[in-house]
C-alpha positions as CSV (number, residue, x, y, z in Angstrom):
1,X,-107.9,-85.2,84.2
2,X,-107.8,-81.5,85.0
3,X,-107.3,-80.6,88.6
4,X,-108.6,-77.4,89.9
5,X,-106.1,-74.7,90.7
6,X,-106.2,-74.0,94.4
7,X,-104.7,-71.1,96.4
8,X,-101.2,-71.0,97.9
9,X,-100.2,-74.0,100.0
10,X,-101.0,-73.9,103.7
11,X,-98.2,-74.3,106.3
12,X,-100.0,-77.1,108.1
13,X,-97.6,-80.1,108.8
14,X,-99.2,-83.5,108.1
15,X,-98.1,-86.8,109.6
16,X,-97.2,-89.6,107.2
17,X,-100.2,-91.9,106.5
18,X,-99.3,-94.3,103.8
19,X,-103.0,-95.2,103.2
20,X,-103.7,-91.6,102.4
21,X,-100.6,-90.9,100.2
22,X,-99.5,-94.2,98.5
23,X,-101.0,-95.1,95.2
24,X,-101.9,-98.7,94.3
25,X,-98.3,-99.2,93.1
26,X,-97.0,-98.2,96.5
27,X,-95.6,-94.9,95.2
28,X,-95.9,-91.4,96.9
29,X,-96.5,-88.5,94.5
30,X,-94.3,-85.5,95.5
31,X,-94.3,-82.1,93.7
32,X,-90.9,-81.5,92.2
33,X,-91.1,-77.8,93.1
34,X,-92.8,-77.4,96.5
35,X,-92.2,-81.0,97.8
36,X,-95.9,-81.3,98.8
37,X,-97.5,-84.7,98.6
38,X,-100.7,-85.6,96.8
39,X,-103.6,-87.2,98.6
40,X,-104.8,-90.4,96.9
41,X,-108.4,-90.0,98.0
42,X,-108.5,-86.3,96.9
43,X,-106.0,-85.6,94.1
44,X,-106.7,-81.8,94.4
45,X,-105.2,-81.7,97.9
46,X,-101.4,-81.6,98.4
47,X,-100.2,-81.7,101.9
48,X,-96.8,-80.9,103.5
49,X,-95.4,-84.1,104.9
50,X,-91.8,-83.6,105.9
51,X,-91.3,-87.3,106.7
52,X,-91.7,-88.0,103.0
53,X,-89.3,-85.3,101.9
54,X,-86.5,-86.6,104.1
55,X,-86.9,-90.2,103.0
56,X,-87.8,-90.0,99.4
57,X,-87.8,-93.8,98.8
58,X,-90.8,-95.0,96.8
59,X,-91.5,-91.4,95.6
60,X,-92.4,-90.2,92.1
61,X,-92.1,-86.7,91.2
62,X,-94.8,-84.6,89.5
63,X,-96.0,-81.0,89.7
64,X,-98.9,-79.9,91.8
65,X,-101.5,-77.7,90.2
66,X,-100.5,-74.5,92.1
67,X,-96.8,-74.9,91.1
68,X,-97.8,-75.7,87.5
69,X,-99.7,-72.5,87.2
70,X,-97.1,-70.4,89.1
71,X,-93.9,-71.7,87.6
72,X,-95.1,-73.0,84.2
73,X,-98.3,-71.0,83.5
74,X,-96.8,-69.1,80.5
75,X,-96.2,-72.6,78.8
76,X,-99.6,-74.0,79.5
77,X,-102.5,-73.7,77.2
78,X,-104.6,-70.6,77.8
79,X,-107.7,-71.3,80.0
80,X,-111.1,-70.8,78.6
81,X,-112.9,-67.8,80.0
82,X,-116.2,-68.5,81.6
83,X,-119.0,-66.5,79.9
Protein backbone atom coordinates (compact mmCIF):
# COMPACT_ATOMS: atom_id res chain seq x y z
CA UNK A 1 0.00 0.00 0.00
CA UNK A 2 1.46 3.36 -1.03
CA UNK A 3 0.54 6.27 1.21
CA UNK A 4 0.49 9.80 -0.21
CA UNK A 5 3.32 12.08 0.87
CA UNK A 6 1.82 14.92 2.86
CA UNK A 7 3.40 18.22 3.83
CA UNK A 8 5.36 18.86 7.00
CA UNK A 9 3.69 17.82 10.19
CA UNK A 10 1.47 20.19 12.10
CA UNK A 11 2.24 21.17 15.67
CA UNK A 12 -1.25 20.31 16.89
CA UNK A 13 -1.21 18.20 20.06
CA UNK A 14 -3.76 15.40 20.08
CA UNK A 15 -5.19 13.62 23.09
CA UNK A 16 -4.63 9.87 23.37
CA UNK A 17 -7.62 8.02 21.99
CA UNK A 18 -6.97 4.31 21.89
CA UNK A 19 -9.81 3.68 19.45
CA UNK A 20 -8.20 6.01 16.90
CA UNK A 21 -4.62 4.81 17.23
CA UNK A 22 -4.57 1.14 18.30
CA UNK A 23 -4.70 -1.50 15.60
CA UNK A 24 -6.60 -4.77 15.96
CA UNK A 25 -3.60 -6.30 17.79
CA UNK A 26 -3.61 -3.45 20.31
CA UNK A 27 -0.41 -1.83 18.98
CA UNK A 28 0.20 1.87 18.46
CA UNK A 29 2.25 2.70 15.33
CA UNK A 30 4.81 5.44 16.06
CA UNK A 31 7.25 6.95 13.56
CA UNK A 32 10.81 6.16 14.63
CA UNK A 33 11.98 9.60 13.46
CA UNK A 34 9.38 12.21 14.40
CA UNK A 35 7.45 10.16 17.01
CA UNK A 36 4.08 10.91 15.41
CA UNK A 37 1.30 8.33 15.76
CA UNK A 38 -0.59 6.85 12.80
CA UNK A 39 -4.37 6.96 12.80
CA UNK A 40 -5.98 3.61 12.21
CA UNK A 41 -9.03 4.97 10.35
CA UNK A 42 -6.90 7.16 8.04
CA UNK A 43 -3.33 5.79 7.67
CA UNK A 44 -2.19 8.89 5.75
CA UNK A 45 -2.68 11.02 8.89
CA UNK A 46 0.00 11.05 11.59
CA UNK A 47 -0.72 12.97 14.79
CA UNK A 48 1.46 14.24 17.61
CA UNK A 49 0.27 12.42 20.75
CA UNK A 50 2.80 13.15 23.54
CA UNK A 51 1.15 10.67 25.91
CA UNK A 52 2.14 7.79 23.62
CA UNK A 53 5.74 9.04 23.36
CA UNK A 54 6.19 9.25 27.12
CA UNK A 55 4.75 5.76 27.68
CA UNK A 56 5.85 3.66 24.74
CA UNK A 57 4.27 0.41 25.94
CA UNK A 58 2.36 -1.43 23.26
CA UNK A 59 4.07 0.60 20.53
CA UNK A 60 5.59 -0.58 17.30
CA UNK A 61 7.92 1.63 15.32
CA UNK A 62 7.63 2.43 11.66
CA UNK A 63 8.40 5.46 9.49
CA UNK A 64 5.73 7.95 8.42
CA UNK A 65 5.53 8.97 4.74
CA UNK A 66 6.95 12.45 5.38
CA UNK A 67 10.02 11.14 7.24
CA UNK A 68 10.50 8.36 4.70
CA UNK A 69 10.73 10.93 1.92
CA UNK A 70 12.76 13.45 3.92
CA UNK A 71 15.31 11.14 5.52
CA UNK A 72 15.40 8.17 3.17
CA UNK A 73 14.22 9.62 -0.17
CA UNK A 74 17.59 8.99 -1.83
CA UNK A 75 17.23 5.27 -1.06
CA UNK A 76 13.63 4.89 -2.19
CA UNK A 77 12.65 3.96 -5.75
CA UNK A 78 12.17 6.97 -8.01
CA UNK A 79 8.59 8.17 -8.32
CA UNK A 80 6.96 8.04 -11.71
CA UNK A 81 6.35 11.45 -13.24
CA UNK A 82 2.72 12.27 -14.09
CA UNK A 83 2.34 13.01 -17.78
